[in-house]
C-alpha positions as CSV (number, residue, x, y, z in Angstrom):
1,M,-53.9,-74.1,68.8
2,S,-55.5,-76.6,66.4
3,S,-53.4,-78.6,64.1
4,Q,-56.4,-79.3,62.0
5,R,-56.7,-75.5,61.1
6,L,-52.9,-75.3,60.5
7,I,-52.8,-78.4,58.3
8,P,-55.8,-78.6,55.9
9,D,-56.1,-81.6,53.7
10,R,-55.8,-79.6,50.5
11,A,-52.1,-79.2,49.3
12,P,-52.3,-79.8,45.5
13,A,-48.6,-79.1,44.9
14,L,-47.8,-82.1,47.2
15,F,-49.0,-84.5,44.6
16,F,-46.3,-83.5,42.2
17,I,-43.4,-84.2,44.6
18,P,-43.3,-88.1,44.5
19,G,-43.3,-88.0,40.6
20,M,-40.5,-85.3,40.7
21,V,-38.3,-87.3,43.0
22,I,-38.7,-90.6,41.1
23,G,-38.4,-88.9,37.7
24,F,-35.2,-87.0,38.6
25,C,-33.7,-90.1,40.0
26,L,-34.4,-92.0,36.8
27,A,-32.9,-89.1,34.8
28,R,-29.7,-89.4,36.8
29,E,-29.3,-93.0,36.0
30,L,-31.1,-93.7,32.6
31,E,-31.5,-91.8,29.3
32,P,-35.1,-91.8,28.3
33,Q,-36.5,-92.5,24.8
34,V,-38.2,-89.1,24.7
35,E,-41.0,-89.7,22.2
36,I,-42.2,-93.0,23.7
37,V,-41.9,-91.7,27.2
38,L,-44.0,-88.6,26.4
39,L,-46.7,-90.6,24.5
40,I,-47.1,-92.8,27.6
41,A,-47.2,-89.7,29.8
42,I,-49.9,-88.1,27.8
43,F,-52.0,-91.3,27.8
44,M,-51.7,-91.5,31.6
45,A,-52.5,-87.8,31.9
46,V,-55.7,-88.4,30.0
47,V,-56.6,-91.4,32.2
48,S,-56.0,-89.2,35.2
49,L,-58.2,-86.5,33.9
50,L,-61.0,-88.9,33.2
51,T,-60.9,-90.4,36.7
52,K,-60.2,-87.1,38.6
53,R,-63.7,-86.9,40.2
54,Q,-63.4,-90.2,41.8
55,H,-59.8,-89.7,43.3
56,N,-59.5,-93.5,43.6
57,I,-56.4,-95.7,43.1
58,I,-56.6,-95.6,39.4
59,W,-56.5,-91.7,39.4
60,L,-53.6,-91.8,41.8
61,L,-51.4,-94.3,39.9
62,S,-52.1,-92.7,36.6
63,F,-51.3,-89.2,37.9
64,L,-48.1,-90.5,39.6
65,L,-47.0,-92.3,36.4
66,A,-47.7,-89.3,34.2
67,S,-45.8,-87.0,36.4
68,T,-42.9,-89.4,36.9
69,L,-42.5,-89.8,33.1
70,C,-42.6,-86.0,32.4
71,F,-40.1,-85.2,35.1
72,W,-37.9,-88.0,33.8
73,V,-37.7,-86.3,30.5
74,Y,-37.4,-82.8,32.0
75,G,-34.6,-84.0,34.3
76,A,-32.7,-85.5,31.4
77,K,-32.9,-82.3,29.4
78,R,-31.6,-80.4,32.3
79,Q,-28.5,-82.8,32.4
80,L,-29.0,-84.1,35.8
81,G,-26.9,-87.2,35.1
82,A,-23.5,-87.3,36.8
83,P,-20.4,-88.2,34.7
84,N,-19.8,-91.9,34.6
85,L,-16.9,-93.4,36.5
86,E,-15.0,-94.0,33.2
87,K,-15.2,-90.4,32.3
88,L,-14.1,-89.2,35.8
89,N,-11.1,-91.6,35.8
90,R,-9.6,-90.0,32.7
91,P,-6.2,-88.2,33.2
92,I,-6.2,-84.7,34.8
93,R,-5.9,-82.2,32.1
94,E,-5.5,-78.4,31.5
95,A,-8.7,-76.6,30.4
96,E,-9.6,-73.1,29.3
97,V,-12.9,-72.1,31.1
98,S,-15.2,-69.1,31.3
99,F,-17.5,-69.1,34.3
100,V,-19.8,-66.9,36.4
101,V,-19.2,-67.0,40.2
102,K,-22.2,-68.3,42.0
103,Q,-20.8,-68.4,45.6
104,V,-17.5,-67.2,47.2
105,M,-16.8,-69.7,50.0
106,Q,-13.6,-68.4,51.3
107,E,-11.7,-65.2,50.5
108,H,-7.9,-65.2,50.7
109,S,-7.0,-68.4,52.6
110,Q,-3.7,-68.7,54.4
111,Y,-2.1,-69.6,51.1
112,G,-3.7,-66.6,49.3
113,Y,-6.4,-68.6,47.4
114,T,-10.0,-67.7,47.0
115,T,-12.5,-70.6,46.6
116,G,-16.0,-70.8,45.6
117,I,-18.5,-72.4,43.3
118,A,-19.1,-71.2,39.7
119,K,-21.3,-72.0,36.7
120,V,-19.6,-72.7,33.3
121,V,-20.4,-70.3,30.5
122,E,-18.0,-71.8,28.0
123,A,-15.3,-74.4,28.0
124,S,-12.8,-75.9,25.6
125,K,-14.0,-79.0,23.9
126,T,-11.5,-81.2,25.5
127,S,-12.4,-80.1,29.1
128,R,-15.3,-82.6,29.4
129,L,-17.4,-79.7,30.8
130,N,-20.9,-78.8,29.5
131,K,-22.4,-75.3,29.5
132,G,-24.2,-74.7,32.7
133,S,-22.2,-77.3,34.8
134,L,-21.1,-76.4,38.2
135,I,-17.4,-76.4,39.3
136,F,-15.5,-75.8,42.5
137,F,-12.7,-73.2,41.8
138,S,-9.6,-72.3,43.8
139,L,-7.9,-69.2,42.4
140,K,-5.0,-67.0,43.3
141,L,-6.1,-63.5,42.5
142,P,-3.8,-60.8,41.2
143,Q,-3.0,-58.0,43.6
144,S,-4.7,-55.3,41.5
145,S,-7.5,-53.6,43.4
146,E,-9.5,-53.4,40.1
147,F,-9.9,-57.1,40.0
148,I,-13.4,-57.8,41.6
149,L,-14.3,-61.4,42.5
150,Q,-17.7,-61.5,43.8
151,R,-21.0,-63.2,43.2
152,G,-22.0,-62.4,39.6
153,S,-18.4,-61.9,38.3
154,E,-17.6,-63.5,34.9
155,L,-14.1,-64.7,34.5
156,S,-12.0,-66.8,32.1
157,A,-8.9,-68.7,33.1
158,T,-6.6,-71.6,32.0
159,G,-6.2,-74.1,34.8
160,V,-6.0,-77.7,35.8
161,L,-9.4,-79.5,35.8
162,K,-9.4,-82.3,38.4
163,P,-12.4,-84.8,38.6
164,I,-13.9,-85.4,42.0
165,L,-14.1,-89.2,42.5
166,P,-16.7,-91.0,44.5
167,S,-15.6,-91.7,48.1
168,E,-16.8,-94.0,50.8
169,D,-16.3,-91.2,53.3
170,Q,-19.5,-89.1,53.2
171,N,-18.5,-86.7,55.7
172,N,-15.7,-84.9,53.8
173,F,-15.9,-81.8,51.7
174,E,-15.7,-83.6,48.3
175,A,-18.8,-85.7,49.3
176,Y,-20.5,-82.3,49.9
177,L,-19.5,-81.2,46.4
178,K,-20.8,-84.4,44.8
179,N,-24.0,-84.1,46.5
180,S,-24.4,-80.6,45.1
181,S,-23.9,-81.8,41.5
182,I,-20.2,-80.6,41.4
183,H,-17.9,-83.1,39.8
184,Y,-14.8,-81.1,39.0
185,R,-12.3,-78.9,40.7
186,F,-10.7,-76.0,38.8
187,E,-7.3,-75.0,40.3
188,R,-3.7,-73.9,39.6
189,S,-5.0,-71.3,37.2
190,S,-3.2,-68.9,34.9
191,R,-4.1,-66.2,32.4
192,L,-6.9,-65.2,34.7
193,K,-9.1,-62.5,33.1
194,L,-12.1,-60.6,34.3
195,I,-14.6,-60.6,31.5
196,R,-17.4,-58.8,33.2
197,P,-17.7,-57.3,36.7
198,P,-20.6,-58.2,38.9
199,P,-24.0,-56.5,38.2
200,R,-24.7,-53.3,40.1
201,F,-27.2,-55.1,42.3
202,D,-24.7,-57.8,43.4
203,L,-22.2,-55.0,44.2
204,F,-24.8,-53.3,46.2
205,C,-25.6,-56.4,48.2
206,Q,-21.9,-57.1,48.8
207,E,-21.4,-53.5,50.0
208,M,-24.5,-53.8,52.3
209,N,-23.2,-57.1,53.6
210,M,-19.9,-55.4,54.7
211,R,-21.8,-52.6,56.3
212,F,-24.0,-55.0,58.2
213,Q,-21.0,-56.7,59.6
214,D,-19.8,-53.4,60.9
215,Y,-23.1,-52.7,62.6
216,L,-23.1,-56.1,64.2
217,R,-19.6,-55.6,65.7
218,L,-20.6,-52.4,67.5
219,G,-20.0,-52.8,71.2
220,A,-18.6,-56.4,70.9
221,P,-16.9,-57.4,74.2
222,E,-13.3,-58.1,73.7
223,G,-11.8,-61.6,74.2
224,Y,-15.2,-63.5,73.9
225,L,-15.3,-63.8,70.1
226,L,-19.1,-63.4,70.4
227,E,-19.3,-61.0,67.4
228,K,-18.2,-64.0,65.2
229,I,-21.2,-66.0,66.3
230,Y,-23.4,-63.0,65.8
231,I,-22.2,-62.3,62.3
232,A,-22.5,-66.0,61.4
233,M,-26.0,-66.2,62.7
234,L,-27.4,-63.1,61.0
235,L,-25.5,-63.2,57.8
236,G,-24.8,-66.9,57.3
237,Q,-21.0,-66.2,57.3
238,K,-20.0,-69.6,58.8
239,A,-16.3,-68.7,57.8
240,E,-16.4,-66.2,60.7
241,L,-16.6,-69.0,63.3
242,I,-13.3,-70.3,64.6
243,D,-12.6,-74.1,64.6
244,N,-13.6,-74.8,68.1
245,Q,-16.9,-73.0,67.7
246,K,-17.6,-75.0,64.5
247,K,-16.8,-78.2,66.1
248,R,-19.0,-77.9,69.2
249,Y,-22.0,-76.6,67.2
250,R,-21.6,-79.4,64.7
251,M,-21.3,-82.1,67.3
252,S,-24.2,-80.8,69.4
253,G,-26.6,-80.8,66.3
254,T,-27.1,-77.0,66.5
255,M,-25.1,-75.9,63.4
256,H,-28.4,-75.1,61.6
257,F,-28.5,-71.7,63.5
258,F,-25.8,-70.5,61.2
259,A,-27.5,-71.3,57.9
260,I,-30.0,-68.7,56.8
261,S,-33.0,-70.9,56.9
262,G,-36.6,-71.1,58.1
263,L,-35.8,-69.8,61.7
264,H,-34.1,-66.7,60.4
265,I,-36.7,-65.9,57.6
266,G,-39.6,-66.7,60.0
267,V,-38.3,-64.4,62.8
268,I,-37.3,-61.6,60.4
269,A,-40.7,-61.8,58.6
270,T,-42.5,-61.6,61.9
271,V,-40.4,-58.5,62.9
272,I,-41.2,-56.9,59.6
273,A,-44.9,-57.9,59.9
274,Q,-45.2,-56.5,63.5
275,F,-43.5,-53.2,62.4
276,L,-46.0,-52.8,59.5
277,I,-48.9,-53.4,61.9
278,L,-47.5,-50.8,64.2
279,V,-47.4,-48.2,61.4
280,R,-51.0,-49.1,60.4
281,V,-50.3,-50.8,57.1
282,P,-53.3,-52.8,56.1
283,R,-52.7,-56.6,56.4
284,R,-53.6,-57.2,52.8
285,A,-50.9,-54.7,51.7
286,S,-48.2,-55.8,54.0
287,P,-46.9,-58.7,51.8
288,F,-46.2,-56.2,49.1
289,I,-43.9,-54.3,51.4
290,G,-42.5,-57.0,53.6
291,L,-41.7,-59.6,50.9
292,P,-39.4,-57.3,48.9
293,L,-37.6,-56.4,52.1
294,L,-37.2,-60.1,53.0
295,Y,-35.9,-60.9,49.6
296,L,-33.4,-58.0,49.8
297,Y,-32.1,-59.6,53.1
298,V,-31.7,-63.0,51.4
299,E,-29.7,-61.4,48.5
300,I,-27.5,-59.4,50.9
301,T,-26.7,-62.6,52.9
302,G,-25.5,-64.3,49.6
303,A,-28.8,-66.0,48.5
304,S,-27.6,-69.4,49.7
305,P,-29.9,-72.3,48.6
306,S,-31.3,-72.7,52.2
307,A,-32.2,-68.9,52.4
308,V,-33.9,-69.1,49.0
309,R,-35.9,-72.2,50.1
310,A,-37.0,-70.5,53.2
311,F,-38.0,-67.3,51.4
312,L,-40.1,-69.3,48.9
313,M,-41.9,-70.8,51.9
314,A,-42.6,-67.4,53.3
315,L,-43.6,-66.0,50.0
316,F,-46.4,-68.6,49.4
317,F,-47.7,-68.3,52.9
318,W,-47.5,-64.5,53.4
319,A,-48.9,-63.9,49.9
320,S,-52.1,-65.7,51.0
321,F,-52.9,-62.7,53.1
322,A,-52.8,-60.4,50.2
323,F,-55.1,-62.6,48.0
324,T,-57.3,-63.7,50.9
325,R,-56.6,-67.4,50.2
326,Q,-56.6,-70.2,52.7
327,R,-53.4,-70.0,54.8
328,S,-51.7,-73.4,54.9
329,P,-48.1,-74.1,55.8
330,L,-48.3,-77.5,54.1
331,S,-49.4,-75.9,50.9
332,A,-46.7,-73.3,51.1
333,L,-44.1,-76.0,51.9
334,A,-45.2,-78.1,48.9
335,A,-45.3,-75.2,46.5
336,S,-41.8,-74.0,47.5
337,A,-40.4,-77.5,47.0
338,V,-41.8,-77.8,43.6
339,C,-40.5,-74.4,42.5
340,V,-37.0,-75.2,43.9
341,L,-36.9,-78.5,42.1
342,I,-38.1,-77.1,38.8
343,F,-35.6,-74.3,38.6
344,M,-32.7,-76.2,40.4
345,P,-33.3,-79.9,40.1
346,E,-29.8,-80.6,41.4
347,Q,-30.9,-79.5,44.8
348,L,-32.7,-82.8,45.2
349,W,-29.3,-84.4,46.1
350,S,-28.3,-81.7,48.5
351,I,-28.4,-82.9,52.1
352,G,-29.4,-79.3,53.0
353,F,-32.5,-79.6,50.8
354,Q,-33.5,-82.9,52.2
355,L,-33.1,-81.8,55.8
356,S,-35.0,-78.6,55.3
357,Y,-38.1,-80.0,53.9
358,T,-38.1,-83.3,56.0
359,V,-37.8,-81.3,59.2
360,V,-40.6,-78.7,58.4
361,L,-42.8,-81.6,57.1
362,S,-42.2,-83.6,60.3
363,I,-43.0,-80.5,62.4
364,L,-46.3,-80.1,60.5
365,L,-47.4,-83.7,60.5
366,L,-46.2,-84.8,63.9
367,G,-45.0,-81.8,66.0
368,L,-48.2,-79.7,65.8
369,P,-50.7,-82.6,66.4
370,L,-48.5,-83.8,69.2
371,Y,-48.5,-80.3,70.8
372,E,-52.3,-80.2,70.5
373,L,-52.7,-83.5,72.3
374,I,-50.3,-82.9,75.3
375,S,-51.5,-79.3,75.7
376,K,-55.1,-80.4,76.0
377,R,-54.4,-83.5,78.2
378,W,-52.0,-81.8,80.5
379,A,-53.4,-78.3,80.6
380,P,-53.3,-77.1,84.2
381,F,-56.4,-75.7,86.0
382,Q,-58.8,-77.1,83.4
383,Y,-61.8,-76.7,85.6
384,L,-61.0,-73.1,86.5
385,P,-62.2,-70.4,84.1
386,A,-59.3,-68.4,82.6
387,A,-60.9,-65.1,83.9
388,D,-60.8,-66.4,87.5
389,R,-57.1,-67.4,87.5
390,I,-54.7,-65.5,89.6
391,P,-51.5,-64.1,87.9
392,W,-49.2,-67.0,89.0
393,Q,-51.7,-69.5,87.6
394,R,-51.8,-67.7,84.2
395,A,-48.0,-67.5,84.1
396,Y,-47.6,-71.2,84.9
397,A,-50.2,-72.2,82.2
398,W,-48.4,-70.1,79.7
399,I,-45.0,-71.4,80.5
400,Q,-46.2,-75.0,80.4
401,D,-47.9,-74.5,77.1
402,A,-44.7,-72.9,75.6
403,V,-42.7,-75.8,76.9
404,C,-45.0,-78.3,75.3
405,L,-44.8,-76.6,72.0
406,L,-41.1,-76.4,72.0
407,F,-40.8,-80.1,73.0
408,A,-43.2,-81.2,70.3
409,I,-41.4,-79.2,67.6
410,S,-37.9,-80.2,68.7
411,L,-38.8,-83.9,69.0
412,S,-40.4,-84.0,65.5
413,A,-37.5,-82.1,64.0
414,W,-35.0,-84.5,65.6
415,M,-36.9,-87.6,64.4
416,S,-36.9,-86.5,60.8
417,S,-33.2,-85.5,60.8
418,A,-31.8,-88.5,62.8
419,L,-31.5,-91.0,59.9
420,L,-30.0,-88.5,57.5
421,S,-27.5,-87.3,60.1
422,A,-26.5,-90.9,60.8
423,A,-26.1,-91.8,57.1
424,F,-24.3,-88.6,55.9
425,F,-22.5,-87.3,58.9
426,G,-21.8,-90.5,60.8
427,Y,-23.3,-89.4,64.1
428,L,-26.4,-87.9,65.7
429,S,-27.1,-85.9,68.9
430,P,-30.0,-87.2,71.0
431,G,-29.3,-84.4,73.4
432,A,-30.2,-81.9,70.7
433,I,-33.9,-82.5,71.4
434,L,-33.5,-80.8,74.8
435,L,-30.8,-78.4,73.8
436,N,-32.7,-77.0,70.9
437,M,-35.6,-76.3,73.2
438,L,-33.4,-74.1,75.1
439,L,-31.5,-72.4,72.3
440,V,-34.3,-71.7,69.8
441,N,-35.7,-68.9,71.9
442,L,-32.2,-67.5,72.5
443,A,-31.5,-67.6,68.8
444,A,-34.8,-65.9,68.0
445,I,-34.0,-63.1,70.5
446,S,-30.5,-62.7,68.9
447,I,-31.9,-62.6,65.4
448,S,-34.7,-60.1,66.4
449,T,-32.0,-58.0,68.1
450,G,-29.8,-58.1,65.0
451,V,-32.6,-57.0,62.7
452,I,-33.3,-54.0,65.0
453,S,-29.7,-53.2,65.3
454,L,-29.2,-53.3,61.5
455,S,-32.3,-51.0,61.0
456,L,-30.9,-48.5,63.4
457,G,-27.5,-48.6,61.7
458,L,-29.0,-47.9,58.3
459,V,-30.5,-44.6,59.7
460,N,-27.3,-43.6,61.4
461,L,-28.2,-44.3,64.9
462,D,-25.0,-46.2,65.6
463,N,-25.1,-45.4,69.4
464,V,-28.5,-46.9,69.8
465,A,-27.6,-49.8,67.7
466,L,-24.5,-50.4,70.0
467,F,-26.8,-50.5,72.9
468,I,-29.3,-52.9,71.4
469,N,-26.4,-55.1,70.4
470,H,-25.7,-55.7,74.2
471,T,-28.9,-57.8,74.4
472,A,-27.5,-60.0,71.7
473,W,-24.1,-60.4,73.6
474,L,-26.0,-61.7,76.6
475,T,-28.1,-64.2,74.6
476,I,-25.2,-65.4,72.4
477,H,-23.0,-65.8,75.5
478,A,-25.8,-67.9,77.1
479,M,-26.2,-70.0,73.9
480,D,-22.4,-70.6,73.5
481,S,-22.0,-71.5,77.1
482,L,-24.9,-74.1,76.9
483,V,-23.4,-75.7,73.8
484,A,-19.9,-75.8,75.2
485,W,-21.2,-77.5,78.4
486,S,-23.6,-79.9,76.5
487,V,-20.8,-81.4,74.2
488,Q,-19.0,-82.7,77.3
489,L,-21.9,-84.9,78.3
490,P,-21.3,-88.5,77.5
491,W,-24.8,-89.1,75.9
492,M,-24.7,-86.0,73.7
493,V,-23.3,-87.6,70.6
494,V,-23.7,-91.2,69.2
495,H,-21.4,-92.2,66.4
496,F,-22.5,-94.5,63.5
497,E,-20.0,-96.3,61.4
498,S,-21.1,-96.7,57.7
499,F,-24.8,-96.2,58.2
500,P,-26.4,-97.3,54.9
501,K,-28.0,-94.6,52.9
502,W,-30.6,-97.0,51.5
503,L,-31.7,-97.8,55.1
504,A,-32.0,-94.1,55.9
505,Y,-34.2,-93.3,53.0
506,T,-36.3,-96.5,53.5
507,G,-36.9,-95.6,57.2
508,L,-37.7,-92.0,56.4
509,T,-40.1,-92.8,53.6
510,T,-42.0,-95.2,55.9
511,Y,-42.0,-92.6,58.6
512,F,-43.7,-90.0,56.3
513,V,-46.2,-92.5,54.7
514,L,-47.4,-93.4,58.1
515,L,-47.6,-89.7,59.1
516,F,-49.6,-88.9,56.0
517,Y,-51.9,-91.9,56.6
518,L,-52.7,-90.9,60.2
519,Q,-53.1,-87.3,59.3
520,G,-55.3,-87.9,56.3
521,K,-57.6,-90.3,58.2
522,Q,-57.5,-88.1,61.3
523,R,-56.4,-91.1,63.3
524,Y,-54.6,-89.1,66.0
525,N,-57.6,-89.7,68.2
526,R,-55.7,-92.0,70.5
527,A,-52.5,-91.2,72.3
528,Y,-50.7,-94.4,71.5
529,L,-50.8,-93.7,67.7
530,F,-48.2,-91.0,68.3
531,F,-45.6,-93.6,69.2
532,L,-46.0,-95.3,65.9
533,P,-44.0,-92.9,63.6
534,P,-41.1,-92.3,66.0
535,S,-40.9,-96.0,66.5
536,I,-40.0,-96.4,62.9
537,I,-37.1,-94.0,63.3
538,I,-35.9,-95.6,66.5
539,L,-36.0,-99.2,65.1
540,T,-34.2,-98.1,61.9
541,L,-31.5,-96.5,63.9
542,L,-31.1,-99.5,66.1
543,F,-31.0,-101.8,63.1
544,G,-28.3,-99.7,61.4
545,L,-26.3,-99.4,64.7
546,V,-26.1,-103.2,65.1
């Protein structure tokens, strides 16, 4: 495998991302003078156009400034700014709010409340809420079976609107809400009224979700709680996990297996693509069949932000087959990031968004070149032609190559996530480098098995689906046992107290600038250069630790 083929230099959408990030950050802190800012942006855009052939420092700076100013204005118009502290410190008050449910987080807790995230449609003038704002709700639903609270439901209620104040503890649930641009809780409601039920498509997705859960429970061994891990992994239902399971997966750095993300979408897209090849569908036509099926899966699982981001990456990459364009994971990654930030700018402050894109970018810029280097230098039987190798030599060479690939990917993913984990979660898991190498294949087998089981269940082959599920029970049991054993090791988790966020972002920015420099200049011709980017992460962690 050649990383130069996988990572071509051209990724035009990548040039927009620095301007988007800086512009949205400015919009959150400062209100622009729109006319003046746009005039300067137009002037700098003209300079960029006049110097585009040279691609020199003048072109780069003028393009960066023009894009930054444009996205500053765009971000301000999209109301990215958080309420100031004075506004948040005002007394708690009652408000009448109409809202559309975006996500149901927990149905019928032990106290009978349903929680989730909603988008404001209309609010009383004294509520301090704007149309389109996001709120966290906690509602006690009536016992009527006609009352449907699902994604897409529109409701109105009178309740208490409580501001979410900034907190020094970045590991609690309120910090998660703040990072998701949610600044108010809506609770203790009365006069709850259903204005409009969910659209038919949302009802269909919810019904399919429940059917999928039934299919995944077929043949579940009693007393092991493996079906909870299976459902959480295939459908992103983290609420299915019991507290002990959540704790050990979180502390071991493997909780990402339960968020519908790149691993899930990649495995499922591969299963669909292989099936379409099996039934002789032309490669150019396969994206037009596979992508709608993949999107339907994303919607059935709740269309979480991580699932949508992963689907967009798959969309841009898989669509290149249909239009016979150059296939570039880096271009697909950059294009998906631009699309997400244009339609959902608040995602920029989501730790999930930051981890998703930094991890994949690190794999492309460090993991694949590192794999190429070590696979070439440590390749066994280099002087023996492949045709002359006996079976055990071929098996050994294949296993070593797979281990090198897993190690390079796991190491690069850990490097990019370490600083954010230390700053936002207060700990990191060095052992996750080796643990993820062992778990990623087991998780891929479980996901593939789940897709096959769901497909068989849909055509009423429940007995065959039950048989297929037994493969999942074996792999999930192995995964759970490995994680339970690993968290008992003394070196598995390193705790950080008050790791500065500014230090994490500074170290991460330096890390990627160095990666792009080495990649752009093709300076990975010497092995010691691979130690430079990871050394930035290690030194930053040590500095933050002391």
